[in-house]
VMD Tcl script that draws the C-alpha trace (Angstrom):
set ca {
  {12.12 9.60 -8.19}
  {14.28 8.70 -11.23}
  {14.74 5.39 -10.44}
  {11.30 4.42 -10.19}
  {10.68 5.98 -13.75}
  {13.72 3.96 -14.73}
  {12.46 0.77 -13.33}
  {8.53 1.23 -14.72}
  {10.35 1.71 -18.63}
  {12.34 -1.47 -18.08}
  {9.35 -3.32 -16.87}
  {7.34 -2.08 -19.80}
  {10.24 -2.73 -22.36}
  {10.49 -6.51 -20.73}
  {6.97 -7.19 -21.64}
  {7.01 -5.48 -24.89}
  {9.77 -8.12 -25.42}
  {7.49 -10.62 -23.86}
  {10.26 -11.56 -21.85}
  {7.66 -11.81 -18.99}
  {4.44 -13.45 -19.59}
  {1.71 -11.33 -17.83}
  {-2.22 -12.67 -17.88}
  {-4.53 -10.18 -19.19}
  {-1.98 -7.85 -20.24}
  {-4.10 -5.84 -22.22}
  {-6.36 -4.82 -19.24}
  {-3.76 -4.15 -16.96}
  {-2.44 -1.41 -19.35}
  {-5.87 -0.25 -19.63}
  {-6.13 0.15 -16.16}
  {-2.73 1.63 -15.91}
  {-3.95 4.05 -18.66}
  {-6.87 4.72 -16.66}
  {-4.76 5.90 -13.63}
  {-2.42 7.79 -15.29}
  {-5.27 9.79 -17.15}
  {-7.10 10.26 -13.80}
  {-3.63 11.33 -12.18}
  {-3.11 13.89 -14.72}
  {-6.46 15.28 -15.17}
  {-6.73 15.42 -11.45}
  {-3.31 17.05 -10.80}
  {-4.09 19.74 -13.94}
  {-7.80 20.47 -12.41}
  {-7.34 19.81 -8.55}
  {-10.71 17.71 -9.00}
  {-10.52 13.96 -8.50}
  {-14.17 13.55 -9.83}
  {-12.41 15.08 -13.17}
  {-10.03 12.48 -13.47}
  {-12.48 9.73 -13.13}
  {-14.65 11.44 -15.71}
  {-11.51 11.87 -18.08}
  {-10.84 8.30 -18.07}
  {-14.14 7.25 -18.34}
  {-14.13 9.46 -21.81}
  {-11.10 8.56 -23.11}
  {-11.99 4.96 -22.34}
  {-15.15 4.99 -23.85}
  {-13.74 7.19 -26.79}
  {-11.14 4.41 -27.56}
  {-13.58 2.06 -27.96}
  {-15.47 3.78 -30.27}
  {-12.89 4.78 -32.03}
  {-11.92 0.88 -32.57}
  {-15.50 0.05 -33.25}
  {-15.22 2.43 -36.40}
  {-12.18 0.83 -37.42}
  {-12.54 -2.73 -37.31}
  {-9.83 -3.70 -39.95}
  {-7.07 -2.54 -37.51}
  {-8.80 -2.61 -34.12}
  {-11.13 -4.79 -32.11}
  {-13.71 -3.17 -29.69}
  {-14.01 -4.31 -26.32}
  {-16.05 -2.71 -23.67}
  {-14.04 -4.74 -20.78}
  {-11.01 -2.59 -22.10}
  {-12.88 0.81 -21.48}
  {-13.97 -0.85 -18.06}
  {-10.54 -1.78 -17.06}
  {-9.71 2.03 -18.05}
  {-12.57 3.02 -15.75}
  {-11.22 0.84 -12.66}
  {-7.64 1.77 -13.01}
  {-8.95 5.39 -12.19}
  {-11.32 4.33 -9.34}
  {-8.44 2.52 -8.03}
  {-6.18 5.36 -7.85}
  {-8.95 7.57 -6.27}
  {-9.36 5.13 -3.50}
  {-5.92 4.07 -2.98}
  {-4.97 8.18 -2.68}
  {-8.01 8.47 0.00}
  {-6.72 5.56 1.95}
  {-3.18 6.75 1.66}
  {-4.52 9.97 3.67}
  {-6.35 11.91 0.96}
  {-4.58 14.00 -1.55}
  {-3.03 16.55 0.76}
  {0.54 14.98 -0.47}
  {-0.37 16.71 -4.09}
  {-1.93 19.60 -2.30}
  {-5.28 19.16 -3.76}
  {-8.68 18.44 -2.26}
  {-10.32 14.89 -2.82}
  {-13.62 16.12 -4.09}
  {-13.29 19.42 -5.63}
}
mol new
graphics top color blue
foreach p $ca { graphics top sphere $p radius 0.5 }
foreach p [lrange $ca 0 end-1] q [lrange $ca 1 end] { graphics top cylinder $p $q radius 0.2 }
display resetview
């Protein structure tokens, strides 16, 4: 597990330094953030649906924040959509892998 976390941190560092060019990097980061929010909420509450709803709320909330601060931020509903897609992909992949039994929580609690 430590190796996986280290590899992820190294990959993020390479992206930050622009050593690797990734098309639509911002959207991928939003999707990853949505999956992380959903996973954490799912783990804390035991509800996959709560995880998806949390990702929706954070995605829309962030874009509303951006809308209110146009001098330093650009609002983009596609970013909010990418956040939600990340949460939904997590939910679908976990279900395909065999449900959330390995998390110890029901899929639709």
